[in-house]
C-alpha positions, 0 to 999 in steps of 0.5 A: 490481555495481549497489548495487540488487542488494546484500542489505539488512535490512528488518525481520526479513528479509534481502532478496536485493536492494533492488528492491521491487514496489509495491502496485498495485490490479489488481481480480482478486477476486470482487466478491461474496466478495472472493476473489482469482482462482487466477491471482493466485498466478501474477502474484505468482510471476512478479515474485518476482525482487524482494527484497520484494513489497508486495501490492495493497491488501486491505480489512480488513473489508467496510466498508473496501472502496472499489472493485469487485473488490478483495480482502479477507482477512476470511473463511476463503476469502479467507485460503485464496486468499492462501495460494496467493500467499504459497506461490508467492512463497516458493517463488521465494525472495522475501518478501511483505508485505500492504498493508492498505487501508481506503478510508473515505469513498472508497467507495459504499453499493452496496459496503458491508454492508447498503448502509450509508454509508461511514465517515470521521472527519468527515461530509464528502463528497469530490469525485469518483467510485468504480468500482462494479459498475454503473460510476462513481458519485459519492461520498456524505456518509459516516458520521462514526465515533464514538469507539467505532466507531473502536476497532472499526476499529482492532480490524479492523486488528489482526485483519487483521494476524493473518489476513495472517500466518496466510495466510503473509505475511511482514508487513503494510503500513499504507496511510496514503496516497492519501486513504484512511481513515488519511490522512482522519484525518491531514488537516485538510481531511477531519478536522473532529473536536473530540475526541481524534482531531481538531484539533491535529496530535497528535490527528489522528495519533492514529488512525494511531498506535493502528492501528500499535500494534495491528498491532505487537502482533500481528506485531512492529514488524519485520513492520509497515511504513507507506506515506505520500504527503505532498501527493499530494492524491489523493481530495480529501484536503488539509492546510494544514500538511503539512510539520509534519504529516508531520514529527511523524508520522514522529518518532512512528513511531520508537517502533514500530521498524517494518520500514520507512517507504515514501514514495511519490508527493508532489504538491508539487515545491517540497518534497522530502519524501524530504529532509525525512523520510528523516533523521527516520525511524530505520529502513529507508526505501523510496523510490518513484514515478517512478524508473528504474534510474539514479535508483534507483541514485543514491538507494541510493548516496547513502544517500537510500533503503535500497530502491527501489520500482517499480510500472508497470515491474514490472506490465509486466515480470515479470522487471524485475530481470533486465532491469535487470541485462542492460540490455534494453528494457522491455515497455510497460504496457497501461493498458486492462487495469490494473483488472479482467478476467482474465489478459490484461494481467496474467500474459501479459507476455513475459519475456526470451528473448534479451537485446537491449542498449539 
């Protein structure tokens, strides 16, 4: 048997296999209320052959929303909608964590309460645009959070963790990658603060550590994970000494006894952050981005990862574990349906009928 189909302990859970479905934004929520559509439960249930599913990014508060039609978990209606998802996944015997995604400055006033400015560690306008209800609009100069406001954001993460558990999620993942608010604090290109949240690496990792502390107090460390993507440099976030930054961050993560560290796409081929950080983290390690069955098996066999994360392959192949086991071909993803729309390109990808050896 392939090692990717052997059980593994992640946090407090025994997963049936080492295949993880990646968090992927699909934008199937009401733009006014942030409530996911009913068929979202079908989408996740179809992919419950994964040992663990990590949900799409969910904003913890209205000010954390960064893209049109993304879901929240701030209101009772949002929680009730997510309960249908977790029930469907659990009925298929899998586990699901919610990814908490605060976009920070990667937003637009049209998506903020009362058309307020997006928030960030520093008032630095990022390059680029985001998708709004009327199409792409340019980023603006964000509001620099005060220390008191930072405490409010941390409280939002705490409350969101509690609501995720109420909705039936097995745990939560802090999205600290892709240029969103946590990585904006981490990186000195977006964080020019001179107080206790800026300047030195020790200060710049403070926000992430305080957010994790709040989440862990609500859920326990064994129900909290974190996702990072060193040097991905997405959404105009850069740091001038990323190796030292992530070396120190990962060492500090060990105090929480987290369920896992999820390291995904990295932007610099000259530095293998898996090699650098995997030995640094004392807990389950999830490797993602660009894997196939062969490279995933090699990573597990060599002890480079405890579980392997797949995104687009799971998007287009709801029965991906079965396809791996049978050695069959894969559906090709329809990129035009990635974001927004309805069931087309979402719940209608075909599953295997007759296995066709490659």
